[in-house]
C-alpha positions in Angstrom: -4.4 -68.1 53.5 -2.8 -70.9 51.5 1.0 -70.5 51.3 2.0 -71.0 47.6 5.4 -71.0 45.9 5.5 -69.9 42.3 9.1 -70.3 41.0 9.8 -69.0 37.5 8.9 -71.4 34.7 12.2 -72.1 32.8 12.3 -71.8 29.0 13.3 -75.0 27.1 15.4 -73.1 24.6 17.4 -69.9 24.3 15.2 -68.7 21.4 14.9 -64.9 22.2 11.1 -65.0 21.5 10.6 -67.8 24.0 12.8 -66.2 26.6 10.8 -62.9 26.3 7.4 -64.5 26.4 8.4 -66.8 29.3 9.4 -63.7 31.3 6.0 -62.1 30.6 4.2 -65.3 31.6 6.2 -65.6 34.9 5.6 -62.0 35.9 1.9 -62.1 35.2 1.3 -65.4 36.9 3.1 -64.3 40.1 1.3 -60.9 40.1 -2.1 -62.5 39.5 -1.7 -64.9 42.4 -0.2 -62.3 44.7 -3.2 -60.0 44.0 -5.8 -62.7 44.5 -6.6 -61.9 48.1 -6.7 -65.6 49.1 -3.1 -66.7 48.7 0.1 -66.0 50.6 2.6 -66.0 47.8 6.0 -66.9 49.3 9.0 -64.6 48.5 11.3 -66.2 45.8 14.2 -65.5 48.1 13.0 -68.4 50.3 12.8 -71.0 47.6 15.1 -74.0 47.3 17.9 -73.7 44.7 16.6 -76.4 42.3 13.4 -75.4 40.4 11.3 -78.3 39.2 10.1 -78.7 35.7 8.6 -82.2 35.8 6.9 -84.0 38.7 10.0 -86.2 39.2 12.0 -83.0 40.0 10.0 -81.9 43.0 11.8 -82.0 46.3 8.8 -82.2 48.6 10.7 -81.8 51.8 12.7 -78.9 50.5 9.5 -77.0 49.5 7.3 -77.9 52.5 10.0 -77.2 55.1 11.4 -73.8 56.3 12.3 -71.4 55.0 9.8 -71.8 52.1 7.2 -73.7 54.2 5.0 -74.0 51.2 1.7 -75.9 51.1 1.2 -75.5 47.3 3.7 -75.4 44.5 3.0 -74.1 41.0 5.6 -75.1 38.5 6.3 -76.1 34.9 8.2 -75.0 31.8 7.7 -73.3 28.4 8.7 -74.3 24.9 8.0 -73.5 21.3 6.0 -76.1 19.4 4.8 -75.7 15.8 5.6 -71.9 16.2 3.3 -71.7 19.2 4.1 -70.7 22.8 3.4 -73.8 24.9 3.2 -73.8 28.7 3.1 -77.0 30.7 1.9 -76.1 34.2 1.1 -78.0 37.4 -0.1 -77.4 40.9 1.2 -79.7 43.6 0.3 -80.1 47.3 3.8 -80.6 48.7 2.4 -82.0 51.9 1.0 -85.0 50.1 4.0 -86.6 48.3 2.0 -89.8 47.7 -0.7 -88.0 45.8 0.4 -84.4 45.1 -1.3 -83.6 41.9 -3.9 -80.9 42.1 -3.8 -79.4 38.6 -2.1 -80.3 35.4 -2.6 -78.0 32.4 -1.1 -77.3 29.0 -1.7 -73.9 27.3 -1.0 -73.3 23.7 -0.7 -69.6 22.9 0.3 -67.4 20.0 3.8 -66.0 19.9 2.9 -62.6 21.3 2.7 -60.8 24.6 -1.1 -60.6 24.8 -1.4 -64.4 24.4 1.4 -65.1 26.9 -0.5 -62.8 29.4 -3.7 -64.6 28.6 -2.2 -68.0 29.3 -0.8 -66.8 32.7 -4.2 -65.3 33.6 -5.9 -68.7 32.8 -3.6 -70.7 34.9 -3.9 -68.2 37.8 -7.7 -68.4 37.5 -7.5 -72.2 37.7 -5.4 -72.1 40.8 -7.6 -69.4 42.5 -10.8 -71.3 41.7 -9.4 -74.6 42.9 -8.0 -73.2 46.2 -10.6 -70.5 46.7 -13.8 -72.5 47.2 -14.8 -72.6 43.6 -15.0 -68.8 43.2 -13.6 -67.9 39.8 -10.5 -65.6 39.6 -10.8 -62.2 38.0 -7.7 -62.3 35.9 -9.5 -62.4 32.6 -12.0 -59.6 33.6 -11.9 -56.0 32.3 -12.6 -52.6 33.6 -14.4 -49.9 31.7 -13.6 -46.3 32.6 -13.7 -42.7 31.5 -10.5 -40.9 30.4 -9.7 -37.5 29.0 -6.1 -38.4 27.9 -7.0 -38.0 24.2 -8.3 -34.5 24.7 -11.9 -35.6 24.8 -13.7 -37.5 27.5 -14.2 -41.0 26.0 -15.0 -44.5 27.3 -11.9 -46.7 27.6 -11.4 -50.4 28.6 -8.4 -52.2 30.2 -7.5 -55.6 31.6 -8.1 -56.0 35.3 -4.5 -55.3 36.1 -4.3 -52.1 34.0 -2.7 -53.6 30.9 -4.0 -53.0 27.4 -5.7 -49.7 27.9 -7.6 -48.6 24.8 -10.5 -46.4 23.8 -13.9 -47.8 22.9 -15.6 -44.5 21.8 -14.4 -41.7 19.6 -17.3 -39.3 19.8 -15.1 -36.3 20.6 -17.6 -35.2 23.3 -18.4 -35.9 26.9 -19.0 -39.7 27.6 -19.5 -40.9 31.2 -20.7 -43.7 33.5 -19.9 -46.9 31.5 -21.7 -50.0 32.7 -21.1 -53.6 31.4 -24.0 -55.8 30.3 -24.2 -59.1 32.2 -22.6 -61.0 29.3 -19.9 -58.3 28.8 -20.8 -57.9 25.2 -22.2 -54.4 25.5 -21.5 -51.2 27.4 -24.2 -48.7 28.4 -23.1 -45.1 29.1 -24.1 -41.5 29.1 -23.1 -39.5 26.0 -23.3 -35.9 25.1 -22.4 -36.7 21.4 -25.7 -35.3 20.2 -25.6 -32.3 22.4 -28.2 -33.5 24.9 -27.1 -36.2 27.5 -28.5 -39.5 26.2 -28.3 -43.2 27.0 -26.0 -45.0 24.5 -25.7 -48.8 24.1 -22.5 -50.0 22.4 -21.7 -53.5 21.1 -18.2 -54.6 21.8 -18.7 -57.4 19.3 -19.5 -55.1 16.3 -18.0 -51.9 17.7 -21.3 -50.2 16.8 -23.9 -48.2 18.6 -27.1 -50.1 19.4 -30.4 -48.3 19.0 -32.0 -47.0 22.3 -34.7 -44.3 22.4 -33.8 -40.6 22.9 -35.9 -38.7 25.4 -36.3 -35.0 26.1 -34.4 -33.6 29.1 -31.3 -35.2 30.5 -30.8 -38.9 30.4 -27.9 -40.4 32.4 -26.4 -43.2 34.5 -27.7 -46.4 32.9 -27.6 -49.7 34.6 -28.4 -53.2 33.4 -30.6 -55.7 35.1 -28.8 -58.9 36.0 -30.7 -60.8 33.3 -29.7 -58.3 30.7 -33.2 -57.6 29.6 -33.8 -54.2 31.2 -32.1 -50.8 31.7 -32.6 -48.5 34.6 -31.6 -44.9 34.1 -32.2 -41.3 35.3 -34.3 -39.1 33.1 -35.9 -35.6 33.4 -38.3 -36.3 30.5 -41.1 -35.6 33.0 -39.5 -32.5 34.3 -37.8 -33.8 37.4 -34.8 -36.2 37.3 -36.4 -39.6 38.2 -35.5 -43.3 37.9 -37.1 -45.1 35.0 -36.8 -48.7 33.7 -37.4 -50.1 30.3 -36.4 -53.1 28.1 -33.1 -52.7 26.3 -35.0 -51.6 23.2 -36.9 -48.9 25.1 -40.2 -50.8 25.3 -42.1 -51.0 28.5 -41.0 -47.6 29.9 -41.8 -47.3 33.6 -41.1 -44.5 36.1 -40.4 -45.9 39.5 -39.5 -42.8 41.6 -41.8 -39.8 42.4 -40.0 -37.3 44.5 -38.7 -33.7 44.3 -35.0 -33.1 43.7 -32.6 -35.3 41.8 -33.0 -39.2 41.7 -30.0 -40.7 39.9 -27.4 -43.5 39.7 -29.5 -46.6 39.8 -27.9 -50.0 40.3 -29.7 -53.4 40.4 -29.4 -56.0 43.1 -27.3 -58.6 41.0 -28.5 -61.5 43.1 -32.3 -61.0 43.0 -32.9 -58.5 40.2 -35.9 -57.3 42.1 -34.3 -54.2 43.9 -32.7 -51.0 42.7 -30.5 -48.8 44.8 -30.2 -45.2 43.8 -29.1 -41.7 45.0 -31.7 -39.0 45.9 -31.4 -35.6 47.5 -35.1 -35.6 48.5 -34.0 -35.2 52.2 -31.6 -32.3 51.4 -28.2 -34.0 50.9 -27.6 -36.9 48.5 -28.4 -40.2 50.2 -28.8 -43.8 49.0 -32.2 -45.4 48.9 -33.4 -48.9 47.8 -36.7 -49.5 46.0 -38.3 -52.5 44.4 -37.9 -52.6 40.6 -41.7 -52.0 40.4 -41.5 -48.8 42.4 -42.7 -50.3 45.8 -41.1 -50.6 49.2 -38.9 -47.5 49.2 -36.4 -47.3 52.1 -33.4 -45.2 52.9 -30.1 -47.2 53.3 -27.7 -44.7 54.7 -29.2 -42.7 57.7 -26.2 -41.2 59.4 -26.1 -38.0 57.4 -23.4 -36.6 55.2 -23.4 -37.1 51.4 -23.7 -40.7 50.3 -23.3 -41.4 46.6 -22.3 -44.0 43.9 -23.8 -47.2 45.3 -22.4 -50.5 44.0 -24.0 -53.8 45.0 -21.7 -56.8 45.8 -22.2 -59.8 43.6 -23.9 -61.8 46.4 -26.3 -58.9 47.1 -25.3 -58.7 50.8 -23.2 -55.6 50.7 -23.2 -52.1 49.2 -20.0 -50.2 48.5 -20.5 -46.4 48.2 -18.7 -43.1 48.5 -19.5 -41.0 51.5 -18.5 -37.6 52.7 -19.1 -37.4 56.4 -19.1 -34.2 58.4 -16.1 -35.3 60.6 -13.7 -35.5 57.6 -15.3 -33.4 55.0 -13.8 -35.7 52.4 -15.3 -38.5 50.2 -14.1 -42.0 51.0 -15.1 -45.5 50.1 -17.3 -47.4 52.6 -19.1 -50.8 52.6 -22.4 -51.4 54.4 -23.8 -54.8 55.2 -27.3 -54.3 54.1 -29.1 -56.7 56.6 -27.4 -55.3 59.7 -26.5 -51.7 58.7 -22.9 -52.3 59.8 -20.5 -49.9 58.0 -16.8 -50.3 57.4 -14.6 -47.5 56.0 -12.1 -48.7 53.3 -10.1 -45.6 52.4 -8.5 -43.2 54.9 -6.6 -39.9 54.5 -5.7 -40.5 50.9 -7.3 -37.8 48.7 -10.8 -38.0 47.4 -12.1 -41.5 46.8 -15.3 -42.2 44.8 -17.3 -44.4 42.5 -16.6 -47.9 43.7 -17.4 -51.0 41.6 -17.2 -54.6 42.8 -15.2 -57.3 40.9 -17.2 -60.4 40.1 -15.3 -62.4 42.8 -16.6 -60.1 45.5 -13.0 -59.8 46.8 -11.9 -56.7 44.9 -13.2 -53.2 44.3 -12.2 -50.6 41.6 -12.5 -46.9 42.5 -11.2 -43.5 41.6 -8.9 -41.5 43.8 -7.0 -38.2 43.8 -4.4 -39.5 46.2 -1.5 -39.0 43.7 -2.7 -35.4 42.8 -4.9 -36.3 39.8 -8.0 -38.4 39.5 -6.9 -42.0 38.6 -8.3 -45.6 38.7 -7.3 -47.8 41.5 -8.2 -51.3 42.8 -8.1 -52.7 46.3 -9.2 -55.7 48.2 -12.7 -55.5 49.6 -11.3 -54.9 53.1 -9.5 -51.8 51.9 -6.0 -53.3 51.8 -3.6 -53.7 48.9 -4.4 -50.6 46.8 -3.0 -50.7 43.2 -3.0 -47.7 40.8 -4.0 -48.8 37.3 -4.0 -45.5 35.3 -1.5 -42.6 35.0 -2.1 -40.8 31.8 -4.5 -37.9 31.9 -7.5 -38.0 34.3 -9.4 -41.3 34.7 -12.6 -42.0 36.6 -16.0 -43.9 36.6 -14.4 -47.3 36.7 -16.8 -50.3 36.2 -15.7 -53.9 36.6 -16.9 -56.4 34.0 -19.0 -59.5 35.0 
């Protein structure tokens, strides 16, 4: 990991508004970098006394030598200009004093906490993308989830770090399994608002429902194709719960599974768009299968028994996260399987019931639900199972889905 120092950016005046927003910016920037999974953020207790604001202020030897032993230094300052919150930010390689500049950015934000947080997220993303091999940071992504905190089970959305939690639906009914469209402008989910479980599409741009056909029987667990042109979902319109695909306006309906029992929870391969993983109990217990999107080439992914559910494909299409209850523990935990080799790694251990994983778009983080604190809540962790963070606390929260 790259060792990076992130001293607090000083405010250029004692204006209480500036002081407050600068504190928010500093906290969010430090947290974003610390949660990136690719950076070793050095404890502030090891920093030199003098914090730089301008390039001329940087003591290269002081930052690169023990106890800080930094390789990278993120620094700058904040000010108010024309009633805007302005951040001047730089990233230096302190091992290259002759040519240290890696990034130089200026962010102009509104004088409020949301804008200050947004500016910190943007600078953190720039740093992570620069030092992380070009993979974008996740600091501006969002997580959709289900919450009963209002007294009804509605769809909610929050920032990736749990901030700004707010409801999207107000149907005063049961609403489940939210899934982001590839461009993050719409959510698909299961709603009982009309009495029968139906697929709802909802525009986050207009805050209105988008027309999608209603079918007889139960209709649940929608999932978008990676090009955003199709929806896969479970429907019992033909009698048995099977996997169907159609265009997002309901045209071109095609049934792709034909098996007794329940076939549910489809998810597309985000890399190819040609494969769909789903859950079926055709063998007795729920297991994960993969099928081509035209219904050909069916194969079972998890063959070691137990109950395997809630598949989630990694962004590169090489791994599948899922929840699995094995006989030995009798408890649901989160696992990841490398699809090509079948190698399985367990991510959660001895910490309540853990289900419904969903990958972040960087492939380095996973959101999931857990009962480890006594109630079902939304958590995130790194894709190796380390650094768990609880995001929700009010009511019960589940079915987390990370935006693209």
